[in-house]
Biopython code that builds the backbone (N, CA, C, O; Angstrom):
import numpy as np
from Bio.PDB.StructureBuilder import StructureBuilder

atoms = [
    (1, "MET", "N", (0.838, -1.173, 0.000)),
    (1, "MET", "CA", (0.000, 0.000, 0.000)),
    (1, "MET", "C", (0.884, 1.238, 0.000)),
    (1, "MET", "O", (1.910, 1.277, 0.679)),
    (2, "SER", "N", (0.494, 2.220, -0.742)),
    (2, "SER", "CA", (1.256, 3.453, -0.823)),
    (2, "SER", "C", (0.288, 4.625, -0.840)),
    (2, "SER", "O", (-0.685, 4.632, -1.594)),
    (3, "ILE", "N", (0.562, 5.602, -0.010)),
    (3, "ILE", "CA", (-0.241, 6.822, 0.030)),
    (3, "ILE", "C", (0.723, 7.990, -0.080)),
    (3, "ILE", "O", (1.753, 8.009, 0.594)),
    (4, "SER", "N", (0.403, 8.957, -0.916)),
    (4, "SER", "CA", (1.276, 10.117, -1.107)),
    (4, "SER", "C", (0.569, 11.380, -0.652)),
    (4, "SER", "O", (-0.653, 11.488, -0.754)),
    (5, "PHE", "N", (1.336, 12.327, -0.154)),
    (5, "PHE", "CA", (0.808, 13.642, 0.189)),
    (5, "PHE", "C", (1.967, 14.612, 0.214)),
    (5, "PHE", "O", (3.128, 14.204, 0.220)),
    (6, "LYS", "N", (1.654, 15.897, 0.230)),
    (6, "LYS", "CA", (2.687, 16.931, 0.261)),
    (6, "LYS", "C", (2.878, 17.385, 1.706)),
    (6, "LYS", "O", (1.925, 17.785, 2.376)),
    (7, "ASN", "N", (4.118, 17.316, 2.172)),
    (7, "ASN", "CA", (4.439, 17.735, 3.534)),
    (7, "ASN", "C", (4.635, 19.242, 3.544)),
    (7, "ASN", "O", (5.540, 19.759, 2.889)),
    (8, "ASP", "N", (3.794, 19.945, 4.282)),
    (8, "ASP", "CA", (3.929, 21.407, 4.324)),
    (8, "ASP", "C", (4.504, 21.899, 5.655)),
    (8, "ASP", "O", (4.589, 23.108, 5.873)),
    (9, "ASN", "N", (4.896, 20.996, 6.540)),
    (9, "ASN", "CA", (5.475, 21.323, 7.847)),
    (9, "ASN", "C", (4.545, 22.153, 8.725)),
    (9, "ASN", "O", (4.976, 22.643, 9.769)),
    (10, "LYS", "N", (3.276, 22.328, 8.331)),
    (10, "LYS", "CA", (2.303, 23.037, 9.159)),
    (10, "LYS", "C", (1.330, 22.055, 9.782)),
    (10, "LYS", "O", (0.887, 22.231, 10.916)),
    (11, "THR", "N", (1.007, 21.027, 9.030)),
    (11, "THR", "CA", (0.056, 20.033, 9.488)),
    (11, "THR", "C", (0.813, 18.837, 10.039)),
    (11, "THR", "O", (1.742, 18.353, 9.394)),
    (12, "PRO", "N", (0.437, 18.345, 11.224)),
    (12, "PRO", "CA", (1.127, 17.164, 11.749)),
    (12, "PRO", "C", (0.940, 15.969, 10.828)),
    (12, "PRO", "O", (-0.089, 15.831, 10.167)),
    (13, "LEU", "N", (1.944, 15.114, 10.795)),
    (13, "LEU", "CA", (1.834, 13.886, 10.010)),
    (13, "LEU", "C", (0.877, 12.932, 10.728)),
    (13, "LEU", "O", (0.979, 12.728, 11.938)),
    (14, "VAL", "N", (-0.034, 12.365, 9.981)),
    (14, "VAL", "CA", (-1.005, 11.421, 10.533)),
    (14, "VAL", "C", (-0.924, 10.145, 9.710)),
    (14, "VAL", "O", (-0.969, 10.178, 8.480)),
    (15, "VAL", "N", (-0.805, 9.019, 10.407)),
    (15, "VAL", "CA", (-0.782, 7.732, 9.709)),
    (15, "VAL", "C", (-2.232, 7.318, 9.482)),
    (15, "VAL", "O", (-2.977, 7.124, 10.442)),
    (16, "PRO", "N", (-2.637, 7.181, 8.225)),
    (16, "PRO", "CA", (-4.028, 6.835, 7.928)),
    (16, "PRO", "C", (-4.427, 5.495, 8.560)),
    (16, "PRO", "O", (-3.593, 4.598, 8.677)),
    (17, "PRO", "N", (-5.686, 5.355, 8.964)),
    (17, "PRO", "CA", (-6.153, 4.114, 9.589)),
    (17, "PRO", "C", (-5.889, 2.871, 8.735)),
    (17, "PRO", "O", (-5.564, 1.813, 9.273)),
    (18, "SER", "N", (-6.023, 2.988, 7.429)),
    (18, "SER", "CA", (-5.798, 1.820, 6.568)),
    (18, "SER", "C", (-4.345, 1.342, 6.649)),
    (18, "SER", "O", (-4.081, 0.141, 6.596)),
    (19, "VAL", "N", (-3.402, 2.289, 6.778)),
    (19, "VAL", "CA", (-1.988, 1.936, 6.896)),
    (19, "VAL", "C", (-1.725, 1.314, 8.265)),
    (19, "VAL", "O", (-0.981, 0.339, 8.371)),
    (20, "ARG", "N", (-2.335, 1.878, 9.319)),
    (20, "ARG", "CA", (-2.166, 1.318, 10.667)),
    (20, "ARG", "C", (-2.704, -0.108, 10.725)),
    (20, "ARG", "O", (-2.098, -0.978, 11.351)),
    (21, "ARG", "N", (-3.843, -0.350, 10.070)),
    (21, "ARG", "CA", (-4.403, -1.709, 10.043)),
    (21, "ARG", "C", (-3.473, -2.671, 9.326)),
    (21, "ARG", "O", (-3.236, -3.781, 9.802)),
    (22, "GLN", "N", (-2.944, -2.250, 8.179)),
    (22, "GLN", "CA", (-2.054, -3.119, 7.416)),
    (22, "GLN", "C", (-0.790, -3.433, 8.213)),
    (22, "GLN", "O", (-0.256, -4.537, 8.111)),
    (23, "ALA", "N", (-0.304, -2.471, 9.008)),
    (23, "ALA", "CA", (0.885, -2.684, 9.847)),
    (23, "ALA", "C", (0.531, -3.456, 11.116)),
    (23, "ALA", "O", (1.415, -3.831, 11.887)),
    (24, "ARG", "N", (-0.759, -3.689, 11.330)),
    (24, "ARG", "CA", (-1.269, -4.409, 12.510)),
    (24, "ARG", "C", (-0.948, -3.698, 13.817)),
    (24, "ARG", "O", (-0.711, -4.341, 14.840)),
    (25, "PHE", "N", (-0.943, -2.356, 13.780)),
    (25, "PHE", "CA", (-0.788, -1.594, 15.004)),
    (25, "PHE", "C", (-2.106, -1.640, 15.756)),
    (25, "PHE", "O", (-3.178, -1.539, 15.158)),
    (26, "LYS", "N", (-2.019, -1.792, 17.070)),
    (26, "LYS", "CA", (-3.213, -1.873, 17.901)),
    (26, "LYS", "C", (-3.431, -0.554, 18.622)),
    (26, "LYS", "O", (-2.480, 0.183, 18.883)),
    (27, "SER", "N", (-4.655, -0.264, 18.934)),
    (27, "SER", "CA", (-4.984, 0.949, 19.665)),
    (27, "SER", "C", (-4.298, 0.925, 21.029)),
    (27, "SER", "O", (-4.360, -0.082, 21.735)),
    (28, "GLY", "N", (-3.654, 2.009, 21.399)),
    (28, "GLY", "CA", (-2.969, 2.100, 22.681)),
    (28, "GLY", "C", (-1.556, 1.547, 22.673)),
    (28, "GLY", "O", (-0.835, 1.679, 23.662)),
    (29, "GLN", "N", (-1.150, 0.929, 21.574)),
    (29, "GLN", "CA", (0.195, 0.347, 21.481)),
    (29, "GLN", "C", (1.226, 1.470, 21.404)),
    (29, "GLN", "O", (1.020, 2.460, 20.701)),
    (30, "GLU", "N", (2.339, 1.315, 22.128)),
    (30, "GLU", "CA", (3.410, 2.307, 22.053)),
    (30, "GLU", "C", (4.231, 2.065, 20.798)),
    (30, "GLU", "O", (4.601, 0.930, 20.498)),
    (31, "LEU", "N", (4.517, 3.142, 20.064)),
    (31, "LEU", "CA", (5.269, 3.051, 18.816)),
    (31, "LEU", "C", (6.550, 3.861, 18.941)),
    (31, "LEU", "O", (6.620, 4.826, 19.702)),
    (32, "GLU", "N", (7.545, 3.463, 18.195)),
    (32, "GLU", "CA", (8.831, 4.147, 18.179)),
    (32, "GLU", "C", (9.089, 4.629, 16.757)),
    (32, "GLU", "O", (8.876, 3.886, 15.799)),
    (33, "PHE", "N", (9.542, 5.863, 16.619)),
    (33, "PHE", "CA", (9.865, 6.430, 15.315)),
    (33, "PHE", "C", (11.374, 6.458, 15.159)),
    (33, "PHE", "O", (12.086, 6.968, 16.025)),
    (34, "ARG", "N", (11.863, 5.910, 14.049)),
    (34, "ARG", "CA", (13.301, 5.908, 13.766)),
    (34, "ARG", "C", (13.524, 6.585, 12.416)),
    (34, "ARG", "O", (12.935, 6.185, 11.412)),
    (35, "ALA", "N", (14.363, 7.596, 12.396)),
    (35, "ALA", "CA", (14.640, 8.315, 11.158)),
    (35, "ALA", "C", (16.086, 8.078, 10.760)),
    (35, "ALA", "O", (16.994, 8.177, 11.585)),
    (36, "SER", "N", (16.291, 7.762, 9.478)),
    (36, "SER", "CA", (17.640, 7.534, 8.973)),
    (36, "SER", "C", (17.631, 7.654, 7.456)),
    (36, "SER", "O", (16.819, 7.020, 6.780)),
    (37, "GLY", "N", (18.524, 8.458, 6.932)),
    (37, "GLY", "CA", (18.698, 8.567, 5.493)),
    (37, "GLY", "C", (17.446, 8.961, 4.734)),
    (37, "GLY", "O", (17.196, 8.434, 3.649)),
    (38, "GLY", "N", (16.664, 9.864, 5.270)),
    (38, "GLY", "CA", (15.464, 10.323, 4.586)),
    (38, "GLY", "C", (14.270, 9.391, 4.735)),
    (38, "GLY", "O", (13.234, 9.617, 4.110)),
    (39, "LEU", "N", (14.395, 8.344, 5.553)),
    (39, "LEU", "CA", (13.290, 7.415, 5.780)),
    (39, "LEU", "C", (12.862, 7.474, 7.233)),
    (39, "LEU", "O", (13.679, 7.701, 8.125)),
    (40, "ILE", "N", (11.594, 7.272, 7.460)),
    (40, "ILE", "CA", (11.062, 7.180, 8.816)),
    (40, "ILE", "C", (10.453, 5.793, 8.966)),
    (40, "ILE", "O", (9.580, 5.400, 8.192)),
    (41, "ALA", "N", (10.915, 5.064, 9.960)),
    (41, "ALA", "CA", (10.349, 3.744, 10.255)),
    (41, "ALA", "C", (9.553, 3.858, 11.545)),
    (41, "ALA", "O", (10.024, 4.436, 12.525)),
    (42, "ILE", "N", (8.364, 3.316, 11.543)),
    (42, "ILE", "CA", (7.523, 3.295, 12.733)),
    (42, "ILE", "C", (7.421, 1.836, 13.157)),
    (42, "ILE", "O", (6.896, 1.000, 12.421)),
    (43, "VAL", "N", (7.926, 1.540, 14.348)),
    (43, "VAL", "CA", (7.954, 0.159, 14.820)),
    (43, "VAL", "C", (7.375, 0.086, 16.226)),
    (43, "VAL", "O", (7.449, 1.057, 16.979)),
    (44, "PRO", "N", (6.797, -1.062, 16.587)),
    (44, "PRO", "CA", (6.303, -1.213, 17.958)),
    (44, "PRO", "C", (7.458, -1.051, 18.943)),
    (44, "PRO", "O", (8.548, -1.577, 18.718)),
    (45, "LYS", "N", (7.222, -0.333, 20.019)),
    (45, "LYS", "CA", (8.251, -0.128, 21.030)),
    (45, "LYS", "C", (8.369, -1.405, 21.852)),
    (45, "LYS", "O", (7.374, -1.941, 22.340)),
    (46, "LEU", "N", (9.609, -1.886, 21.997)),
    (46, "LEU", "CA", (9.856, -3.105, 22.755)),
    (46, "LEU", "C", (9.897, -2.798, 24.241)),
    (46, "LEU", "O", (10.354, -1.735, 24.660)),
    (47, "ARG", "N", (9.410, -3.747, 25.029)),
    (47, "ARG", "CA", (9.459, -3.589, 26.479)),
    (47, "ARG", "C", (10.904, -3.655, 26.946)),
    (47, "ARG", "O", (11.723, -4.365, 26.363)),
    (48, "ALA", "N", (11.208, -2.918, 27.991)),
    (48, "ALA", "CA", (12.551, -2.969, 28.565)),
    (48, "ALA", "C", (12.715, -4.292, 29.296)),
    (48, "ALA", "O", (11.818, -4.718, 30.025)),
    (49, "ALA", "N", (13.844, -4.935, 29.106)),
    (49, "ALA", "CA", (14.107, -6.231, 29.739)),
    (49, "ALA", "C", (14.366, -6.077, 31.236)),
    (49, "ALA", "O", (14.367, -7.071, 31.963)),
    (50, "ASN", "N", (14.585, -4.852, 31.705)),
    (50, "ASN", "CA", (14.890, -4.647, 33.119)),
    (50, "ASN", "C", (13.767, -5.122, 34.028)),
    (50, "ASN", "O", (14.029, -5.556, 35.149)),
    (51, "ASN", "N", (12.534, -5.049, 33.575)),
    (51, "ASN", "CA", (11.399, -5.438, 34.402)),
    (51, "ASN", "C", (11.077, -6.914, 34.277)),
    (51, "ASN", "O", (10.153, -7.404, 34.926)),
    (52, "GLU", "N", (11.827, -7.631, 33.451)),
    (52, "GLU", "CA", (11.511, -9.016, 33.166)),
    (52, "GLU", "C", (11.967, -9.951, 34.285)),
    (52, "GLU", "O", (11.403, -11.033, 34.448)),
    (53, "TYR", "N", (12.980, -9.552, 35.057)),
    (53, "TYR", "CA", (13.532, -10.397, 36.102)),
    (53, "TYR", "C", (13.529, -9.652, 37.431)),
    (53, "TYR", "O", (13.590, -8.423, 37.467)),
    (54, "THR", "N", (13.457, -10.408, 38.520)),
    (54, "THR", "CA", (13.580, -9.807, 39.847)),
    (54, "THR", "C", (15.041, -9.417, 40.054)),
    (54, "THR", "O", (15.917, -9.910, 39.342)),
    (55, "PRO", "N", (15.315, -8.538, 41.021)),
    (55, "PRO", "CA", (16.717, -8.182, 41.273)),
    (55, "PRO", "C", (17.582, -9.400, 41.598)),
    (55, "PRO", "O", (18.739, -9.448, 41.180)),
    (56, "ALA", "N", (17.059, -10.377, 42.326)),
    (56, "ALA", "CA", (17.837, -11.580, 42.654)),
    (56, "ALA", "C", (18.135, -12.388, 41.392)),
    (56, "ALA", "O", (19.247, -12.885, 41.213)),
    (57, "GLN", "N", (17.132, -12.515, 40.519)),
    (57, "GLN", "CA", (17.355, -13.238, 39.256)),
    (57, "GLN", "C", (18.388, -12.518, 38.402)),
    (57, "GLN", "O", (19.254, -13.155, 37.803)),
    (58, "ARG", "N", (18.300, -11.191, 38.342)),
    (58, "ARG", "CA", (19.240, -10.403, 37.545)),
    (58, "ARG", "C", (20.663, -10.578, 38.077)),
    (58, "ARG", "O", (21.602, -10.709, 37.292)),
    (59, "ARG", "N", (20.838, -10.581, 39.431)),
    (59, "ARG", "CA", (22.174, -10.783, 40.009)),
    (59, "ARG", "C", (22.719, -12.158, 39.634)),
    (59, "ARG", "O", (23.896, -12.283, 39.295)),
    (60, "ALA", "N", (21.877, -13.191, 39.690)),
    (60, "ALA", "CA", (22.310, -14.545, 39.337)),
    (60, "ALA", "C", (22.709, -14.624, 37.861)),
    (60, "ALA", "O", (23.721, -15.237, 37.521)),
    (61, "ILE", "N", (21.917, -14.004, 36.990)),
    (61, "ILE", "CA", (22.228, -13.999, 35.555)),
    (61, "ILE", "C", (23.538, -13.258, 35.307)),
    (61, "ILE", "O", (24.391, -13.732, 34.557)),
    (62, "ASP", "N", (23.696, -12.091, 35.941)),
    (62, "ASP", "CA", (24.926, -11.315, 35.757)),
    (62, "ASP", "C", (26.142, -12.084, 36.244)),
    (62, "ASP", "O", (27.200, -12.017, 35.617)),
    (63, "ALA", "N", (26.018, -12.820, 37.357)),
    (63, "ALA", "CA", (27.131, -13.614, 37.869)),
    (63, "ALA", "C", (27.496, -14.716, 36.880)),
    (63, "ALA", "O", (28.677, -14.962, 36.638)),
    (64, "GLU", "N", (26.499, -15.379, 36.308)),
    (64, "GLU", "CA", (26.766, -16.430, 35.315)),
    (64, "GLU", "C", (27.438, -15.856, 34.073)),
    (64, "GLU", "O", (28.340, -16.476, 33.510)),
    (65, "LEU", "N", (27.002, -14.674, 33.644)),
    (65, "LEU", "CA", (27.621, -14.043, 32.474)),
    (65, "LEU", "C", (29.075, -13.675, 32.747)),
    (65, "LEU", "O", (29.938, -13.865, 31.890)),
    (66, "ARG", "N", (29.349, -13.142, 33.954)),
    (66, "ARG", "CA", (30.739, -12.805, 34.305)),
    (66, "ARG", "C", (31.612, -14.057, 34.288)),
    (66, "ARG", "O", (32.749, -14.020, 33.817)),
    (67, "GLU", "N", (31.078, -15.164, 34.803)),
    (67, "GLU", "CA", (31.826, -16.423, 34.818)),
    (67, "GLU", "C", (32.077, -16.916, 33.390)),
    (67, "GLU", "O", (33.170, -17.388, 33.077)),
    (68, "ALA", "N", (31.069, -16.806, 32.532)),
    (68, "ALA", "CA", (31.199, -17.271, 31.150)),
    (68, "ALA", "C", (32.220, -16.441, 30.378)),
    (68, "ALA", "O", (32.893, -16.954, 29.484)),
    (69, "GLU", "N", (32.336, -15.159, 30.723)),
    (69, "GLU", "CA", (33.279, -14.288, 30.018)),
    (69, "GLU", "C", (34.734, -14.647, 30.307)),
    (69, "GLU", "O", (35.633, -14.174, 29.612)),
    (70, "LYS", "N", (34.978, -15.474, 31.317)),
    (70, "LYS", "CA", (36.343, -15.891, 31.644)),
    (70, "LYS", "C", (36.871, -16.931, 30.661)),
    (70, "LYS", "O", (38.080, -17.139, 30.562)),
    (71, "GLY", "N", (35.964, -17.581, 29.937)),
    (71, "GLY", "CA", (36.397, -18.570, 28.945)),
    (71, "GLY", "C", (36.153, -19.961, 29.455)),
    (71, "GLY", "O", (35.485, -20.114, 30.478)),
    (72, "PRO", "N", (36.646, -20.967, 28.812)),
    (72, "PRO", "CA", (37.603, -20.932, 27.715)),
    (72, "PRO", "C", (36.947, -20.550, 26.392)),
    (72, "PRO", "O", (35.758, -20.781, 26.173)),
    (73, "PHE", "N", (37.751, -19.966, 25.529)),
    (73, "PHE", "CA", (37.297, -19.601, 24.199)),
    (73, "PHE", "C", (38.120, -20.388, 23.184)),
    (73, "PHE", "O", (39.291, -20.685, 23.419)),
    (74, "TYR", "N", (37.517, -20.714, 22.085)),
    (74, "TYR", "CA", (38.189, -21.466, 21.030)),
    (74, "TYR", "C", (38.031, -20.701, 19.725)),
    (74, "TYR", "O", (37.042, -19.998, 19.518)),
    (75, "GLY", "N", (39.022, -20.846, 18.847)),
    (75, "GLY", "CA", (38.939, -20.172, 17.560)),
    (75, "GLY", "C", (39.734, -18.892, 17.607)),
    (75, "GLY", "O", (40.498, -18.692, 18.552)),
    (76, "PRO", "N", (39.593, -18.021, 16.640)),
    (76, "PRO", "CA", (38.689, -18.109, 15.492)),
    (76, "PRO", "C", (39.159, -19.157, 14.486)),
    (76, "PRO", "O", (40.344, -19.480, 14.405)),
    (77, "PHE", "N", (38.228, -19.662, 13.745)),
    (77, "PHE", "CA", (38.505, -20.667, 12.732)),
    (77, "PHE", "C", (38.251, -20.066, 11.359)),
    (77, "PHE", "O", (37.312, -19.291, 11.179)),
    (78, "ASP", "N", (39.081, -20.421, 10.401)),
    (78, "ASP", "CA", (38.909, -19.916, 9.040)),
    (78, "ASP", "C", (37.824, -20.670, 8.283)),
    (78, "ASP", "O", (37.181, -20.120, 7.389)),
    (79, "THR", "N", (37.628, -21.930, 8.649)),
    (79, "THR", "CA", (36.612, -22.717, 7.946)),
    (79, "THR", "C", (35.824, -23.545, 8.956)),
    (79, "THR", "O", (36.256, -23.744, 10.092)),
    (80, "MET", "N", (34.680, -24.014, 8.526)),
    (80, "MET", "CA", (33.862, -24.890, 9.356)),
    (80, "MET", "C", (34.601, -26.197, 9.621)),
    (80, "MET", "O", (34.492, -26.760, 10.709)),
    (81, "ASP", "N", (35.351, -26.681, 8.634)),
    (81, "ASP", "CA", (36.105, -27.921, 8.799)),
    (81, "ASP", "C", (37.137, -27.795, 9.924)),
    (81, "ASP", "O", (37.337, -28.740, 10.688)),
    (82, "GLU", "N", (37.793, -26.631, 10.030)),
    (82, "GLU", "CA", (38.744, -26.408, 11.113)),
    (82, "GLU", "C", (38.046, -26.470, 12.468)),
    (82, "GLU", "O", (38.570, -27.053, 13.417)),
    (83, "MET", "N", (36.873, -25.872, 12.551)),
    (83, "MET", "CA", (36.128, -25.878, 13.805)),
    (83, "MET", "C", (35.720, -27.300, 14.185)),
    (83, "MET", "O", (35.853, -27.696, 15.343)),
    (84, "ILE", "N", (35.229, -28.060, 13.221)),
    (84, "ILE", "CA", (34.800, -29.438, 13.478)),
    (84, "ILE", "C", (35.985, -30.290, 13.909)),
    (84, "ILE", "O", (35.864, -31.102, 14.827)),
    (85, "ALA", "N", (37.128, -30.113, 13.255)),
    (85, "ALA", "CA", (38.327, -30.863, 13.629)),
    (85, "ALA", "C", (38.739, -30.523, 15.059)),
    (85, "ALA", "O", (39.137, -31.412, 15.813)),
    (86, "ASP", "N", (38.650, -29.266, 15.438)),
    (86, "ASP", "CA", (38.983, -28.855, 16.799)),
    (86, "ASP", "C", (38.030, -29.502, 17.804)),
    (86, "ASP", "O", (38.464, -30.017, 18.835)),
    (87, "LEU", "N", (36.743, -29.473, 17.504)),
    (87, "LEU", "CA", (35.758, -30.090, 18.399)),
    (87, "LEU", "C", (36.017, -31.584, 18.560)),
    (87, "LEU", "O", (36.012, -32.104, 19.676)),
    (88, "LYS", "N", (36.242, -32.264, 17.453)),
    (88, "LYS", "CA", (36.500, -33.706, 17.502)),
    (88, "LYS", "C", (37.768, -33.992, 18.300)),
    (88, "LYS", "O", (37.804, -34.946, 19.077)),
    (89, "GLY", "N", (38.800, -33.185, 18.118)),
    (89, "GLY", "CA", (40.046, -33.371, 18.853)),
    (89, "GLY", "C", (39.851, -33.216, 20.346)),
    (89, "GLY", "O", (40.423, -33.975, 21.128)),
    (90, "ARG", "N", (39.050, -32.241, 20.756)),
    (90, "ARG", "CA", (38.803, -32.044, 22.177)),
    (90, "ARG", "C", (37.914, -33.136, 22.741)),
    (90, "ARG", "O", (38.067, -33.501, 23.906)),
    (91, "LEU", "N", (36.993, -33.669, 21.956)),
    (91, "LEU", "CA", (36.137, -34.765, 22.415)),
    (91, "LEU", "C", (36.916, -36.067, 22.550)),
    (91, "LEU", "O", (36.599, -36.886, 23.413)),
    (92, "ALA", "N", (37.924, -36.272, 21.719)),
    (92, "ALA", "CA", (38.692, -37.509, 21.717)),
    (92, "ALA", "C", (39.629, -37.601, 22.912)),
    (92, "ALA", "O", (40.067, -38.695, 23.269)),
    (93, "LYS", "N", (39.944, -36.466, 23.540)),
    (93, "LYS", "CA", (40.885, -36.444, 24.664)),
    (93, "LYS", "C", (40.111, -36.210, 25.957)),
    (93, "LYS", "O", (39.823, -35.062, 26.297)),
    (94, "PRO", "N", (39.765, -37.279, 26.692)),
    (94, "PRO", "CA", (39.052, -37.056, 27.958)),
    (94, "PRO", "C", (39.953, -36.340, 28.960)),
    (94, "PRO", "O", (41.171, -36.519, 28.972)),
    (95, "LYS", "N", (39.327, -35.538, 29.784)),
    (95, "LYS", "CA", (40.076, -34.827, 30.812)),
    (95, "LYS", "C", (40.593, -35.829, 31.833)),
    (95, "LYS", "O", (40.045, -36.921, 31.984)),
    (96, "ARG", "N", (41.639, -35.448, 32.520)),
    (96, "ARG", "CA", (42.235, -36.322, 33.538)),
    (96, "ARG", "C", (41.175, -36.676, 34.582)),
    (96, "ARG", "O", (40.493, -35.802, 35.116)),
    (97, "GLY", "N", (41.053, -37.948, 34.854)),
    (97, "GLY", "CA", (40.103, -38.398, 35.858)),
    (97, "GLY", "C", (38.750, -38.755, 35.291)),
    (97, "GLY", "O", (37.946, -39.386, 35.976)),
    (98, "GLU", "N", (38.474, -38.368, 34.056)),
    (98, "GLU", "CA", (37.196, -38.704, 33.438)),
    (98, "GLU", "C", (37.231, -40.132, 32.931)),
    (98, "GLU", "O", (38.299, -40.656, 32.615)),
    (99, "ASN", "N", (36.093, -40.752, 32.854)),
    (99, "ASN", "CA", (35.930, -42.104, 32.318)),
    (99, "ASN", "C", (36.719, -43.148, 33.112)),
    (99, "ASN", "O", (36.953, -44.248, 32.613)),
    (100, "SER", "N", (37.124, -42.827, 34.316)),
    (100, "SER", "CA", (37.806, -43.829, 35.125)),
    (100, "SER", "C", (36.760, -44.496, 36.006)),
    (100, "SER", "O", (35.884, -43.832, 36.561)),
    (101, "ARG", "N", (36.859, -45.794, 36.127)),
    (101, "ARG", "CA", (35.894, -46.559, 36.908)),
    (101, "ARG", "C", (36.537, -46.996, 38.205)),
    (101, "ARG", "O", (37.714, -47.355, 38.231)),
    (102, "PRO", "N", (35.777, -46.969, 39.273)),
    (102, "PRO", "CA", (36.341, -47.479, 40.527)),
    (102, "PRO", "C", (36.545, -48.977, 40.418)),
    (102, "PRO", "O", (35.754, -49.666, 39.773)),
    (103, "HIS", "N", (37.598, -49.490, 41.041)),
    (103, "HIS", "CA", (37.891, -50.927, 41.007)),
    (103, "HIS", "C", (36.955, -51.654, 41.950)),
    (103, "HIS", "O", (36.696, -51.208, 43.068)),
    (104, "ASP", "N", (36.454, -52.783, 41.476)),
    (104, "ASP", "CA", (35.638, -53.634, 42.331)),
    (104, "ASP", "C", (36.567, -54.476, 43.186)),
    (104, "ASP", "O", (37.383, -55.241, 42.671)),
    (105, "GLU", "N", (36.437, -54.332, 44.466)),
    (105, "GLU", "CA", (37.277, -55.126, 45.355)),
    (105, "GLU", "C", (36.395, -56.079, 46.142)),
    (105, "GLU", "O", (35.404, -55.676, 46.751)),
    (106, "GLY", "N", (36.767, -57.325, 46.117)),
    (106, "GLY", "CA", (36.133, -58.264, 46.992)),
    (106, "GLY", "C", (35.184, -59.116, 46.390)),
    (106, "GLY", "O", (34.589, -59.955, 47.067)),
]
sb = StructureBuilder()
sb.init_structure("model")
sb.init_model(0)
sb.init_chain("A")
sb.init_seg("    ")
for serial, (resi, resn, name, xyz) in enumerate(atoms, 1):
    if name == "N":
        sb.init_residue(resn, " ", resi, " ")
    sb.init_atom(name, np.array(xyz, "f"), 0.0, 1.0, " ", f" {name:<3s}", serial, name[0])
structure = sb.get_structure()
């Protein structure tokens, strides 16, 4: 759908109801306007993730992220084959103490 009009900078821009329906905007929905390179995009405003978790949950998530940032990290790899070879190599070498069975005595 395309609608044209002349912008005179005196009248506010109004999104016609037919365009709002086609974009599936709902009444009362918060919208965000983004302008770039002569284009204006109107998109539904996303909820802030800050309210999604309790402070205790957020602290636990942040602690896990800090721990994950310590590594280990692998790569970068130039090809998928290099990555697969690295994974297979690490899987083939069990860590010390892994896969050891206790001896049955008696």
